[in-house]
CHARMM-style PDB file with segment names, atoms N, HN, CA, C and O in Angstrom:
ATOM      1  N   MET     1       8.287 -29.859  -1.578  1.00  0.00      PROA
ATOM      2  CA  MET     1       8.911 -28.806  -2.014  1.00  0.00      PROA
ATOM      3  C   MET     1       8.785 -27.579  -1.135  1.00  0.00      PROA
ATOM      4  O   MET     1       7.684 -27.262  -0.687  1.00  0.00      PROA
ATOM      5  N   ALA     2       9.761 -26.954  -0.903  1.00  0.00      PROA
ATOM      6  HN  ALA     2      10.655 -27.212  -1.268  1.00  0.00      PROA
ATOM      7  CA  ALA     2       9.577 -25.633  -0.039  1.00  0.00      PROA
ATOM      8  C   ALA     2      10.004 -24.433  -0.723  1.00  0.00      PROA
ATOM      9  O   ALA     2      10.954 -24.515  -1.501  1.00  0.00      PROA
ATOM     10  N   LEU     3       9.405 -23.299  -0.525  1.00  0.00      PROA
ATOM     11  HN  LEU     3       8.633 -23.233   0.107  1.00  0.00      PROA
ATOM     12  CA  LEU     3      10.047 -22.034  -0.828  1.00  0.00      PROA
ATOM     13  C   LEU     3      11.081 -21.450   0.125  1.00  0.00      PROA
ATOM     14  O   LEU     3      10.722 -21.282   1.290  1.00  0.00      PROA
ATOM     15  N   VAL     4      12.304 -21.124  -0.221  1.00  0.00      PROA
ATOM     16  HN  VAL     4      12.596 -21.260  -1.167  1.00  0.00      PROA
ATOM     17  CA  VAL     4      13.252 -20.646   0.606  1.00  0.00      PROA
ATOM     18  C   VAL     4      13.736 -19.353   0.001  1.00  0.00      PROA
ATOM     19  O   VAL     4      14.129 -19.389  -1.164  1.00  0.00      PROA
ATOM     20  N   ALA     5      13.748 -18.268   0.634  1.00  0.00      PROA
ATOM     21  HN  ALA     5      13.428 -18.239   1.581  1.00  0.00      PROA
ATOM     22  CA  ALA     5      14.279 -16.938   0.136  1.00  0.00      PROA
ATOM     23  C   ALA     5      15.748 -16.964   0.499  1.00  0.00      PROA
ATOM     24  O   ALA     5      16.058 -17.352   1.626  1.00  0.00      PROA
ATOM     25  N   VAL     6      16.682 -16.582  -0.363  1.00  0.00      PROA
ATOM     26  HN  VAL     6      16.431 -16.267  -1.279  1.00  0.00      PROA
ATOM     27  CA  VAL     6      18.144 -16.457  -0.039  1.00  0.00      PROA
ATOM     28  C   VAL     6      18.544 -15.045  -0.242  1.00  0.00      PROA
ATOM     29  O   VAL     6      18.350 -14.451  -1.302  1.00  0.00      PROA
ATOM     30  N   SER     7      19.172 -14.463   0.918  1.00  0.00      PROA
ATOM     31  HN  SER     7      19.330 -14.946   1.779  1.00  0.00      PROA
ATOM     32  CA  SER     7      19.690 -13.130   0.912  1.00  0.00      PROA
ATOM     33  C   SER     7      21.011 -12.964   1.097  1.00  0.00      PROA
ATOM     34  O   SER     7      21.553 -13.732   1.892  1.00  0.00      PROA
ATOM     35  N   PRO     8      21.694 -12.106   0.528  1.00  0.00      PROA
ATOM     36  CA  PRO     8      23.161 -11.793   0.752  1.00  0.00      PROA
ATOM     37  C   PRO     8      23.462 -11.020   2.243  1.00  0.00      PROA
ATOM     38  O   PRO     8      24.555 -10.724   2.725  1.00  0.00      PROA
ATOM     39  N   GLN     9      22.231 -10.822   2.744  1.00  0.00      PROA
ATOM     40  HN  GLN     9      21.343 -11.062   2.352  1.00  0.00      PROA
ATOM     41  CA  GLN     9      22.603 -10.006   4.140  1.00  0.00      PROA
ATOM     42  C   GLN     9      22.982 -10.980   5.104  1.00  0.00      PROA
ATOM     43  O   GLN     9      23.009 -12.183   4.846  1.00  0.00      PROA
ATOM     44  N   SER    10      23.316 -10.424   6.360  1.00  0.00      PROA
ATOM     45  HN  SER    10      23.294  -9.446   6.569  1.00  0.00      PROA
ATOM     46  CA  SER    10      23.737 -11.075   7.574  1.00  0.00      PROA
ATOM     47  C   SER    10      22.622 -12.041   7.923  1.00  0.00      PROA
ATOM     48  O   SER    10      21.496 -11.843   7.467  1.00  0.00      PROA
ATOM     49  N   PRO    11      22.897 -13.164   8.775  1.00  0.00      PROA
ATOM     50  CA  PRO    11      21.790 -13.974   9.399  1.00  0.00      PROA
ATOM     51  C   PRO    11      20.845 -13.205  10.245  1.00  0.00      PROA
ATOM     52  O   PRO    11      19.642 -13.455  10.176  1.00  0.00      PROA
ATOM     53  N   ASP    12      21.292 -12.311  11.019  1.00  0.00      PROA
ATOM     54  HN  ASP    12      22.270 -12.108  11.075  1.00  0.00      PROA
ATOM     55  CA  ASP    12      20.531 -11.381  11.654  1.00  0.00      PROA
ATOM     56  C   ASP    12      19.399 -10.545  10.827  1.00  0.00      PROA
ATOM     57  O   ASP    12      18.224 -10.382  11.155  1.00  0.00      PROA
ATOM     58  N   GLY    13      20.030 -10.092   9.740  1.00  0.00      PROA
ATOM     59  HN  GLY    13      20.984 -10.226   9.474  1.00  0.00      PROA
ATOM     60  CA  GLY    13      19.105  -9.272   8.801  1.00  0.00      PROA
ATOM     61  C   GLY    13      18.070 -10.221   8.092  1.00  0.00      PROA
ATOM     62  O   GLY    13      16.973  -9.759   7.778  1.00  0.00      PROA
ATOM     63  N   SER    14      18.360 -11.441   7.848  1.00  0.00      PROA
ATOM     64  HN  SER    14      19.251 -11.817   8.103  1.00  0.00      PROA
ATOM     65  CA  SER    14      17.356 -12.430   7.212  1.00  0.00      PROA
ATOM     66  C   SER    14      16.218 -12.656   8.343  1.00  0.00      PROA
ATOM     67  O   SER    14      15.008 -12.530   8.156  1.00  0.00      PROA
ATOM     68  N   LEU    15      16.831 -13.003   9.509  1.00  0.00      PROA
ATOM     69  HN  LEU    15      17.814 -13.106   9.660  1.00  0.00      PROA
ATOM     70  CA  LEU    15      15.789 -13.364  10.602  1.00  0.00      PROA
ATOM     71  C   LEU    15      14.945 -12.161  10.778  1.00  0.00      PROA
ATOM     72  O   LEU    15      13.731 -12.356  10.839  1.00  0.00      PROA
ATOM     73  N   SER    16      15.392 -10.938  10.870  1.00  0.00      PROA
ATOM     74  HN  SER    16      16.378 -10.780  10.821  1.00  0.00      PROA
ATOM     75  CA  SER    16      14.570  -9.787  11.136  1.00  0.00      PROA
ATOM     76  C   SER    16      13.621  -9.593  10.074  1.00  0.00      PROA
ATOM     77  O   SER    16      12.449  -9.340  10.354  1.00  0.00      PROA
ATOM     78  N   MET    17      14.061  -9.699   8.723  1.00  0.00      PROA
ATOM     79  HN  MET    17      15.013  -9.905   8.495  1.00  0.00      PROA
ATOM     80  CA  MET    17      13.174  -9.644   7.539  1.00  0.00      PROA
ATOM     81  C   MET    17      12.143 -10.711   7.632  1.00  0.00      PROA
ATOM     82  O   MET    17      10.989 -10.464   7.281  1.00  0.00      PROA
ATOM     83  N   GLN    18      12.476 -11.854   8.073  1.00  0.00      PROA
ATOM     84  HN  GLN    18      13.413 -12.054   8.358  1.00  0.00      PROA
ATOM     85  CA  GLN    18      11.341 -12.807   8.251  1.00  0.00      PROA
ATOM     86  C   GLN    18      10.408 -12.564   9.182  1.00  0.00      PROA
ATOM     87  O   GLN    18       9.221 -12.757   8.918  1.00  0.00      PROA
ATOM     88  N   GLU    19      10.815 -12.105  10.411  1.00  0.00      PROA
ATOM     89  HN  GLU    19      11.780 -11.949  10.626  1.00  0.00      PROA
ATOM     90  CA  GLU    19       9.953 -11.776  11.495  1.00  0.00      PROA
ATOM     91  C   GLU    19       9.141 -10.481  11.143  1.00  0.00      PROA
ATOM     92  O   GLU    19       7.924 -10.385  11.306  1.00  0.00      PROA
ATOM     93  N   THR    20       9.857  -9.610  10.700  1.00  0.00      PROA
ATOM     94  HN  THR    20      10.845  -9.688  10.568  1.00  0.00      PROA
ATOM     95  CA  THR    20       9.164  -8.145  10.445  1.00  0.00      PROA
ATOM     96  C   THR    20       7.991  -8.248   9.404  1.00  0.00      PROA
ATOM     97  O   THR    20       6.955  -7.594   9.527  1.00  0.00      PROA
ATOM     98  N   ASN    21       8.222  -9.079   8.413  1.00  0.00      PROA
ATOM     99  HN  ASN    21       9.064  -9.610   8.313  1.00  0.00      PROA
ATOM    100  CA  ASN    21       7.231  -9.379   7.329  1.00  0.00      PROA
ATOM    101  C   ASN    21       6.345 -10.506   7.628  1.00  0.00      PROA
ATOM    102  O   ASN    21       5.553 -10.929   6.785  1.00  0.00      PROA
ATOM    103  N   ASP    22       6.460 -11.029   8.859  1.00  0.00      PROA
ATOM    104  HN  ASP    22       7.103 -10.686   9.543  1.00  0.00      PROA
ATOM    105  CA  ASP    22       5.604 -12.316   8.981  1.00  0.00      PROA
ATOM    106  C   ASP    22       5.437 -13.302   7.746  1.00  0.00      PROA
ATOM    107  O   ASP    22       4.398 -13.772   7.283  1.00  0.00      PROA
ATOM    108  N   LEU    23       6.884 -13.499   7.306  1.00  0.00      PROA
ATOM    109  HN  LEU    23       7.728 -13.117   7.683  1.00  0.00      PROA
ATOM    110  CA  LEU    23       7.035 -14.400   6.116  1.00  0.00      PROA
ATOM    111  C   LEU    23       6.547 -15.888   6.552  1.00  0.00      PROA
ATOM    112  O   LEU    23       6.843 -16.379   7.641  1.00  0.00      PROA
ATOM    113  N   ALA    24       5.813 -16.500   5.630  1.00  0.00      PROA
ATOM    114  HN  ALA    24       5.572 -16.101   4.745  1.00  0.00      PROA
ATOM    115  CA  ALA    24       5.471 -17.892   5.746  1.00  0.00      PROA
ATOM    116  C   ALA    24       6.443 -18.902   5.189  1.00  0.00      PROA
ATOM    117  O   ALA    24       6.210 -20.110   5.224  1.00  0.00      PROA
ATOM    118  N   PHE    25       7.565 -18.364   4.660  1.00  0.00      PROA
ATOM    119  HN  PHE    25       7.754 -17.382   4.631  1.00  0.00      PROA
ATOM    120  CA  PHE    25       8.386 -19.303   4.187  1.00  0.00      PROA
ATOM    121  C   PHE    25       9.796 -18.894   4.873  1.00  0.00      PROA
ATOM    122  O   PHE    25       9.830 -17.857   5.535  1.00  0.00      PROA
ATOM    123  N   THR    26      10.792 -19.574   4.749  1.00  0.00      PROA
ATOM    124  HN  THR    26      10.764 -20.417   4.211  1.00  0.00      PROA
ATOM    125  CA  THR    26      12.180 -19.515   5.429  1.00  0.00      PROA
ATOM    126  C   THR    26      12.940 -18.521   4.601  1.00  0.00      PROA
ATOM    127  O   THR    26      12.921 -18.546   3.370  1.00  0.00      PROA
ATOM    128  N   ALA    27      13.652 -17.588   5.359  1.00  0.00      PROA
ATOM    129  HN  ALA    27      13.667 -17.567   6.358  1.00  0.00      PROA
ATOM    130  CA  ALA    27      14.614 -16.629   4.616  1.00  0.00      PROA
ATOM    131  C   ALA    27      16.011 -17.068   5.390  1.00  0.00      PROA
ATOM    132  O   ALA    27      16.139 -17.227   6.604  1.00  0.00      PROA
ATOM    133  N   VAL    28      17.042 -17.224   4.349  1.00  0.00      PROA
ATOM    134  HN  VAL    28      16.938 -17.095   3.363  1.00  0.00      PROA
ATOM    135  CA  VAL    28      18.490 -17.707   4.808  1.00  0.00      PROA
ATOM    136  C   VAL    28      19.242 -16.623   4.373  1.00  0.00      PROA
ATOM    137  O   VAL    28      18.778 -15.700   3.704  1.00  0.00      PROA
ATOM    138  N   SER    29      20.493 -16.726   4.773  1.00  0.00      PROA
ATOM    139  HN  SER    29      20.870 -17.476   5.317  1.00  0.00      PROA
ATOM    140  CA  SER    29      21.568 -15.679   4.578  1.00  0.00      PROA
ATOM    141  C   SER    29      22.634 -16.516   3.649  1.00  0.00      PROA
ATOM    142  O   SER    29      22.873 -17.718   3.762  1.00  0.00      PROA
ATOM    143  N   ASP    30      23.213 -15.614   2.714  1.00  0.00      PROA
ATOM    144  HN  ASP    30      23.019 -14.637   2.622  1.00  0.00      PROA
ATOM    145  CA  ASP    30      24.252 -16.167   1.858  1.00  0.00      PROA
ATOM    146  C   ASP    30      25.225 -14.897   1.619  1.00  0.00      PROA
ATOM    147  O   ASP    30      25.320 -14.389   0.502  1.00  0.00      PROA
ATOM    148  N   PRO    31      25.862 -14.472   2.613  1.00  0.00      PROA
ATOM    149  CA  PRO    31      26.478 -13.314   2.600  1.00  0.00      PROA
ATOM    150  C   PRO    31      27.500 -13.240   1.330  1.00  0.00      PROA
ATOM    151  O   PRO    31      27.741 -12.173   0.765  1.00  0.00      PROA
ATOM    152  N   GLY    32      28.130 -14.603   0.903  1.00  0.00      PROA
ATOM    153  HN  GLY    32      27.934 -15.470   1.362  1.00  0.00      PROA
ATOM    154  CA  GLY    32      28.955 -14.711  -0.165  1.00  0.00      PROA
ATOM    155  C   GLY    32      28.437 -14.962  -1.549  1.00  0.00      PROA
ATOM    156  O   GLY    32      29.144 -15.135  -2.542  1.00  0.00      PROA
ATOM    157  N   ASN    33      27.011 -14.964  -1.505  1.00  0.00      PROA
ATOM    158  HN  ASN    33      26.437 -14.823  -0.698  1.00  0.00      PROA
ATOM    159  CA  ASN    33      26.252 -15.286  -2.766  1.00  0.00      PROA
ATOM    160  C   ASN    33      26.610 -16.715  -3.327  1.00  0.00      PROA
ATOM    161  O   ASN    33      26.705 -16.926  -4.535  1.00  0.00      PROA
ATOM    162  N   THR    34      26.784 -17.585  -2.457  1.00  0.00      PROA
ATOM    163  HN  THR    34      26.707 -17.413  -1.475  1.00  0.00      PROA
ATOM    164  CA  THR    34      27.136 -19.017  -3.098  1.00  0.00      PROA
ATOM    165  C   THR    34      25.992 -20.129  -2.842  1.00  0.00      PROA
ATOM    166  O   THR    34      26.195 -21.299  -3.168  1.00  0.00      PROA
ATOM    167  N   LEU    35      24.929 -19.765  -2.316  1.00  0.00      PROA
ATOM    168  HN  LEU    35      24.765 -18.815  -2.051  1.00  0.00      PROA
ATOM    169  CA  LEU    35      23.803 -20.722  -1.848  1.00  0.00      PROA
ATOM    170  C   LEU    35      22.861 -20.519  -2.931  1.00  0.00      PROA
ATOM    171  O   LEU    35      21.884 -19.847  -2.600  1.00  0.00      PROA
ATOM    172  N   ILE    36      22.889 -20.967  -4.295  1.00  0.00      PROA
ATOM    173  HN  ILE    36      23.682 -21.512  -4.565  1.00  0.00      PROA
ATOM    174  CA  ILE    36      21.726 -20.615  -5.125  1.00  0.00      PROA
ATOM    175  C   ILE    36      21.325 -21.707  -5.953  1.00  0.00      PROA
ATOM    176  O   ILE    36      20.868 -21.522  -7.081  1.00  0.00      PROA
ATOM    177  N   ALA    37      21.512 -23.116  -5.319  1.00  0.00      PROA
ATOM    178  HN  ALA    37      21.883 -23.266  -4.403  1.00  0.00      PROA
ATOM    179  CA  ALA    37      21.085 -24.229  -6.008  1.00  0.00      PROA
ATOM    180  C   ALA    37      20.173 -25.126  -5.006  1.00  0.00      PROA
ATOM    181  O   ALA    37      20.234 -25.115  -3.777  1.00  0.00      PROA
ATOM    182  N   ASP    38      19.363 -25.859  -5.775  1.00  0.00      PROA
ATOM    183  HN  ASP    38      19.314 -25.868  -6.773  1.00  0.00      PROA
ATOM    184  CA  ASP    38      18.503 -26.854  -4.807  1.00  0.00      PROA
ATOM    185  C   ASP    38      19.382 -28.160  -4.436  1.00  0.00      PROA
ATOM    186  O   ASP    38      20.533 -28.310  -4.845  1.00  0.00      PROA
ATOM    187  N   ALA    39      18.792 -28.965  -3.723  1.00  0.00      PROA
ATOM    188  HN  ALA    39      17.857 -28.843  -3.391  1.00  0.00      PROA
ATOM    189  CA  ALA    39      19.546 -30.213  -3.215  1.00  0.00      PROA
ATOM    190  C   ALA    39      20.137 -30.858  -4.231  1.00  0.00      PROA
ATOM    191  O   ALA    39      21.226 -31.374  -3.982  1.00  0.00      PROA
ATOM    192  N   GLY    40      19.623 -30.977  -5.492  1.00  0.00      PROA
ATOM    193  HN  GLY    40      18.738 -30.557  -5.694  1.00  0.00      PROA
ATOM    194  CA  GLY    40      20.307 -31.750  -6.616  1.00  0.00      PROA
ATOM    195  C   GLY    40      21.295 -30.674  -7.446  1.00  0.00      PROA
ATOM    196  O   GLY    40      21.720 -30.982  -8.559  1.00  0.00      PROA
ATOM    197  N   HSD    41      21.643 -29.331  -6.793  1.00  0.00      PROA
ATOM    198  HN  HSD    41      21.298 -29.081  -5.888  1.00  0.00      PROA
ATOM    199  CA  HSD    41      22.678 -28.472  -7.397  1.00  0.00      PROA
ATOM    200  C   HSD    41      22.028 -27.948  -8.803  1.00  0.00      PROA
ATOM    201  O   HSD    41      22.733 -27.727  -9.788  1.00  0.00      PROA
ATOM    202  N   VAL    42      20.634 -27.775  -8.794  1.00  0.00      PROA
ATOM    203  HN  VAL    42      20.061 -27.954  -7.994  1.00  0.00      PROA
ATOM    204  CA  VAL    42      20.106 -27.304  -9.880  1.00  0.00      PROA
ATOM    205  C   VAL    42      19.459 -25.979  -9.572  1.00  0.00      PROA
ATOM    206  O   VAL    42      18.519 -25.896  -8.782  1.00  0.00      PROA
ATOM    207  N   LEU    43      20.027 -24.835 -10.270  1.00  0.00      PROA
ATOM    208  HN  LEU    43      20.791 -24.902 -10.912  1.00  0.00      PROA
ATOM    209  CA  LEU    43      19.410 -23.497 -10.185  1.00  0.00      PROA
ATOM    210  C   LEU    43      18.041 -23.458 -10.859  1.00  0.00      PROA
ATOM    211  O   LEU    43      17.908 -23.621 -12.072  1.00  0.00      PROA
ATOM    212  N   ARG    44      17.027 -23.234 -10.020  1.00  0.00      PROA
ATOM    213  HN  ARG    44      17.134 -23.102  -9.034  1.00  0.00      PROA
ATOM    214  CA  ARG    44      15.727 -23.185 -10.332  1.00  0.00      PROA
ATOM    215  C   ARG    44      15.170 -21.874 -10.862  1.00  0.00      PROA
ATOM    216  O   ARG    44      14.350 -21.825 -11.779  1.00  0.00      PROA
ATOM    217  N   TRP    45      15.691 -20.754 -10.194  1.00  0.00      PROA
ATOM    218  HN  TRP    45      16.356 -20.793  -9.449  1.00  0.00      PROA
ATOM    219  CA  TRP    45      15.176 -19.425 -10.586  1.00  0.00      PROA
ATOM    220  C   TRP    45      16.182 -18.453  -9.707  1.00  0.00      PROA
ATOM    221  O   TRP    45      16.599 -18.706  -8.577  1.00  0.00      PROA
ATOM    222  N   ILE    46      16.456 -17.336 -10.458  1.00  0.00      PROA
ATOM    223  HN  ILE    46      16.117 -17.130 -11.376  1.00  0.00      PROA
ATOM    224  CA  ILE    46      17.122 -16.310  -9.538  1.00  0.00      PROA
ATOM    225  C   ILE    46      16.890 -14.941 -10.130  1.00  0.00      PROA
ATOM    226  O   ILE    46      16.798 -14.754 -11.344  1.00  0.00      PROA
ATOM    227  N   ASP    47      16.797 -13.957  -9.183  1.00  0.00      PROA
ATOM    228  HN  ASP    47      16.872 -14.109  -8.198  1.00  0.00      PROA
ATOM    229  CA  ASP    47      16.670 -12.684  -9.716  1.00  0.00      PROA
ATOM    230  C   ASP    47      17.612 -11.751  -8.770  1.00  0.00      PROA
ATOM    231  O   ASP    47      17.365 -11.522  -7.586  1.00  0.00      PROA
ATOM    232  N   VAL    48      18.641 -11.292  -9.430  1.00  0.00      PROA
ATOM    233  HN  VAL    48      18.842 -11.478 -10.392  1.00  0.00      PROA
ATOM    234  CA  VAL    48      19.641 -10.328  -8.648  1.00  0.00      PROA
ATOM    235  C   VAL    48      19.525  -9.079  -9.103  1.00  0.00      PROA
ATOM    236  O   VAL    48      19.331  -8.847 -10.296  1.00  0.00      PROA
ATOM    237  N   HSD    49      19.651  -8.002  -8.051  1.00  0.00      PROA
ATOM    238  HN  HSD    49      19.809  -8.190  -7.081  1.00  0.00      PROA
ATOM    239  CA  HSD    49      19.841  -6.632  -8.429  1.00  0.00      PROA
ATOM    240  C   HSD    49      20.931  -6.094  -7.811  1.00  0.00      PROA
ATOM    241  O   HSD    49      21.053  -6.339  -6.611  1.00  0.00      PROA
ATOM    242  N   PRO    50      21.733  -5.433  -8.338  1.00  0.00      PROA
ATOM    243  CA  PRO    50      22.988  -4.870  -7.868  1.00  0.00      PROA
ATOM    244  C   PRO    50      22.569  -3.817  -6.725  1.00  0.00      PROA
ATOM    245  O   PRO    50      23.302  -3.612  -5.757  1.00  0.00      PROA
ATOM    246  N   ASP    51      21.459  -3.229  -6.889  1.00  0.00      PROA
ATOM    247  HN  ASP    51      20.863  -3.395  -7.675  1.00  0.00      PROA
ATOM    248  CA  ASP    51      20.956  -2.163  -6.061  1.00  0.00      PROA
ATOM    249  C   ASP    51      20.034  -2.872  -5.053  1.00  0.00      PROA
ATOM    250  O   ASP    51      18.951  -3.315  -5.435  1.00  0.00      PROA
ATOM    251  N   TYR    52      20.428  -2.987  -3.804  1.00  0.00      PROA
ATOM    252  HN  TYR    52      21.308  -2.628  -3.494  1.00  0.00      PROA
ATOM    253  CA  TYR    52      19.799  -3.818  -2.810  1.00  0.00      PROA
ATOM    254  C   TYR    52      18.326  -3.272  -2.521  1.00  0.00      PROA
ATOM    255  O   TYR    52      17.466  -3.995  -2.017  1.00  0.00      PROA
ATOM    256  N   SER    53      18.114  -2.021  -2.857  1.00  0.00      PROA
ATOM    257  HN  SER    53      18.813  -1.434  -3.266  1.00  0.00      PROA
ATOM    258  CA  SER    53      16.775  -1.299  -2.702  1.00  0.00      PROA
ATOM    259  C   SER    53      15.749  -1.829  -3.723  1.00  0.00      PROA
ATOM    260  O   SER    53      14.543  -1.840  -3.480  1.00  0.00      PROA
ATOM    261  N   ILE    54      16.278  -2.259  -4.855  1.00  0.00      PROA
ATOM    262  HN  ILE    54      17.258  -2.250  -5.052  1.00  0.00      PROA
ATOM    263  CA  ILE    54      15.214  -2.990  -5.698  1.00  0.00      PROA
ATOM    264  C   ILE    54      14.967  -4.498  -5.488  1.00  0.00      PROA
ATOM    265  O   ILE    54      15.806  -5.386  -5.640  1.00  0.00      PROA
ATOM    266  N   ARG    55      13.649  -4.647  -5.106  1.00  0.00      PROA
ATOM    267  HN  ARG    55      12.967  -3.926  -4.982  1.00  0.00      PROA
ATOM    268  CA  ARG    55      13.241  -5.966  -4.855  1.00  0.00      PROA
ATOM    269  C   ARG    55      12.335  -6.625  -5.635  1.00  0.00      PROA
ATOM    270  O   ARG    55      11.449  -5.917  -6.114  1.00  0.00      PROA
ATOM    271  N   THR    56      12.313  -8.063  -5.952  1.00  0.00      PROA
ATOM    272  HN  THR    56      13.032  -8.638  -5.563  1.00  0.00      PROA
ATOM    273  CA  THR    56      11.709  -8.661  -6.888  1.00  0.00      PROA
ATOM    274  C   THR    56      10.244  -8.566  -6.321  1.00  0.00      PROA
ATOM    275  O   THR    56      10.049  -8.673  -5.111  1.00  0.00      PROA
ATOM    276  N   ALA    57       9.177  -8.355  -7.247  1.00  0.00      PROA
ATOM    277  HN  ALA    57       9.336  -8.268  -8.231  1.00  0.00      PROA
ATOM    278  CA  ALA    57       7.802  -8.380  -7.091  1.00  0.00      PROA
ATOM    279  C   ALA    57       7.445  -9.652  -6.844  1.00  0.00      PROA
ATOM    280  O   ALA    57       7.957 -10.611  -7.422  1.00  0.00      PROA
ATOM    281  N   PRO    58       6.286  -9.759  -5.721  1.00  0.00      PROA
ATOM    282  CA  PRO    58       5.785 -11.088  -5.421  1.00  0.00      PROA
ATOM    283  C   PRO    58       5.177 -11.716  -6.663  1.00  0.00      PROA
ATOM    284  O   PRO    58       5.315 -12.928  -6.827  1.00  0.00      PROA
ATOM    285  N   ASP    59       4.486 -10.954  -7.586  1.00  0.00      PROA
ATOM    286  HN  ASP    59       4.373  -9.970  -7.453  1.00  0.00      PROA
ATOM    287  CA  ASP    59       3.990 -11.687  -8.686  1.00  0.00      PROA
ATOM    288  C   ASP    59       4.894 -12.356  -9.630  1.00  0.00      PROA
ATOM    289  O   ASP    59       4.590 -13.356 -10.281  1.00  0.00      PROA
ATOM    290  N   GLN    60       6.257 -11.620  -9.675  1.00  0.00      PROA
ATOM    291  HN  GLN    60       6.504 -10.808  -9.147  1.00  0.00      PROA
ATOM    292  CA  GLN    60       7.229 -12.308 -10.452  1.00  0.00      PROA
ATOM    293  C   GLN    60       7.737 -13.576  -9.839  1.00  0.00      PROA
ATOM    294  O   GLN    60       8.132 -14.501 -10.550  1.00  0.00      PROA
ATOM    295  N   ILE    61       7.733 -13.638  -8.475  1.00  0.00      PROA
ATOM    296  HN  ILE    61       7.413 -12.886  -7.898  1.00  0.00      PROA
ATOM    297  CA  ILE    61       8.256 -14.770  -7.881  1.00  0.00      PROA
ATOM    298  C   ILE    61       7.160 -15.938  -8.033  1.00  0.00      PROA
ATOM    299  O   ILE    61       7.554 -17.071  -8.310  1.00  0.00      PROA
ATOM    300  N   LEU    62       5.822 -15.682  -7.858  1.00  0.00      PROA
ATOM    301  HN  LEU    62       5.503 -14.762  -7.632  1.00  0.00      PROA
ATOM    302  CA  LEU    62       4.786 -16.632  -8.029  1.00  0.00      PROA
ATOM    303  C   LEU    62       4.649 -17.122  -9.508  1.00  0.00      PROA
ATOM    304  O   LEU    62       4.242 -18.261  -9.736  1.00  0.00      PROA
ATOM    305  N   ALA    63       4.988 -16.259 -10.510  1.00  0.00      PROA
ATOM    306  HN  ALA    63       5.318 -15.334 -10.325  1.00  0.00      PROA
ATOM    307  CA  ALA    63       5.086 -16.813 -11.970  1.00  0.00      PROA
ATOM    308  C   ALA    63       6.135 -17.642 -12.161  1.00  0.00      PROA
ATOM    309  O   ALA    63       5.952 -18.631 -12.870  1.00  0.00      PROA
ATOM    310  N   ALA    64       7.353 -17.419 -11.608  1.00  0.00      PROA
ATOM    311  HN  ALA    64       7.501 -16.615 -11.032  1.00  0.00      PROA
ATOM    312  CA  ALA    64       8.417 -18.384 -11.646  1.00  0.00      PROA
ATOM    313  C   ALA    64       8.115 -19.616 -11.202  1.00  0.00      PROA
ATOM    314  O   ALA    64       8.383 -20.605 -11.884  1.00  0.00      PROA
ATOM    315  N   LEU    65       7.453 -19.711  -9.868  1.00  0.00      PROA
ATOM    316  HN  LEU    65       7.236 -18.907  -9.314  1.00  0.00      PROA
ATOM    317  CA  LEU    65       7.142 -21.011  -9.110  1.00  0.00      PROA
ATOM    318  C   LEU    65       6.153 -21.723 -10.201  1.00  0.00      PROA
ATOM    319  O   LEU    65       6.400 -22.896 -10.481  1.00  0.00      PROA
ATOM    320  N   ASP    66       5.061 -21.082 -10.821  1.00  0.00      PROA
ATOM    321  HN  ASP    66       4.861 -20.129 -10.593  1.00  0.00      PROA
ATOM    322  CA  ASP    66       4.146 -21.695 -11.614  1.00  0.00      PROA
ATOM    323  C   ASP    66       4.807 -22.386 -12.715  1.00  0.00      PROA
ATOM    324  O   ASP    66       4.309 -23.441 -13.108  1.00  0.00      PROA
ATOM    325  N   THR    67       5.991 -21.874 -13.329  1.00  0.00      PROA
ATOM    326  HN  THR    67       6.395 -21.017 -13.010  1.00  0.00      PROA
ATOM    327  CA  THR    67       6.652 -22.413 -14.423  1.00  0.00      PROA
ATOM    328  C   THR    67       7.392 -23.805 -14.063  1.00  0.00      PROA
ATOM    329  O   THR    67       7.794 -24.598 -14.914  1.00  0.00      PROA
ATOM    330  N   LEU    68       7.503 -23.970 -12.703  1.00  0.00      PROA
ATOM    331  HN  LEU    68       7.176 -23.326 -12.011  1.00  0.00      PROA
ATOM    332  CA  LEU    68       8.381 -25.250 -12.379  1.00  0.00      PROA
ATOM    333  C   LEU    68       7.419 -26.415 -12.347  1.00  0.00      PROA
ATOM    334  O   LEU    68       7.911 -27.544 -12.333  1.00  0.00      PROA
ATOM    335  N   HSD    69       6.197 -26.285 -12.335  1.00  0.00      PROA
ATOM    336  HN  HSD    69       5.798 -25.368 -12.347  1.00  0.00      PROA
ATOM    337  CA  HSD    69       5.383 -27.498 -12.446  1.00  0.00      PROA
ATOM    338  C   HSD    69       5.545 -28.652 -11.370  1.00  0.00      PROA
ATOM    339  O   HSD    69       5.417 -29.847 -11.638  1.00  0.00      PROA
ATOM    340  N   LEU    70       5.828 -28.163 -10.182  1.00  0.00      PROA
ATOM    341  HN  LEU    70       5.932 -27.192  -9.965  1.00  0.00      PROA
ATOM    342  CA  LEU    70       6.307 -29.123  -9.218  1.00  0.00      PROA
ATOM    343  C   LEU    70       5.088 -29.311  -8.321  1.00  0.00      PROA
ATOM    344  OT1 LEU    70       5.139 -30.084  -7.364  1.00  0.00      PROA
TER     345      LEU     70
END
């Protein structure tokens, strides 16, 4: 299993974010907010903020991953 961040920003924006922050996981773009499921079409976790400047805290993401037991 792999962790992938999905962002509504442009592909260039996602790539820049990944490179600027030296992310160890993939960041992909979904400008239409349609790519939210795993390969089996199951939504595992989502945290959406209408205000783009509000970001999910890393500890929230890690806690969500811990609940998956994968």
